[in-house]
C-alpha positions, 0 to 999 in steps of 0.5 A, spaced: 903 745 874 902 752 877 904 755 884 899 755 889 897 761 893 892 764 898 892 772 898 887 777 900 883 779 894 878 784 898 876 786 906 873 780 908 875 776 902 881 771 900 883 767 894 885 761 894 888 759 887 893 754 884 893 746 885 892 744 892 896 737 893 901 735 898 906 739 896 902 746 897 897 744 902 903 746 908 904 753 906 897 754 904 895 752 911 900 756 914 898 762 910 891 761 910 891 761 918 895 767 919 891 771 913 884 769 917 886 771 924 889 777 921 882 779 917 878 785 920 870 783 921 867 778 923 866 774 917 871 771 912 869 769 905 874 764 901 873 764 893 876 758 891 874 759 883 882 760 881 883 752 884 885 749 878 885 742 881 885 739 888 886 732 892 884 730 898 888 735 901 884 741 898 878 738 902 882 738 909 885 745 907 878 748 908 876 744 914 883 747 918 880 753 915 874 752 918 877 751 925 882 757 924 876 762 923 872 759 929 878 760 933 878 767 931 871 768 933 869 769 925 864 766 921 867 763 914 863 761 908 867 758 901 865 760 894 866 757 888 867 750 890 871 746 884 867 740 882 873 735 884 873 738 891 865 737 891 866 730 889 871 729 894 866 732 900 860 728 897 864 721 898 867 723 904 860 726 907 862 732 908 859 737 904 853 739 909 859 741 913 862 746 908 859 753 909 858 753 902 856 760 898 853 760 892 
């Protein structure tokens, strides 16, 4: 199992990688919120292509990042949503709420 992390990949772009579960969620939540608030500009893109596996915690994390961005006055988009996260979003009827970018 890999270590999960979120970091700045480029200006206005964050990268989330690893396994998203109950063990990694709290640390990612805190770090992601800080990075979103510190991002310059009014738009943040979160690249999820490095996520190896996700439980429902991953989806809750995305929703929390959306709240963080809104509170900071920024727009947010997600790119590279993994299949397991997409399936959880579909079952939960949350797919339409997620700002997904191709």
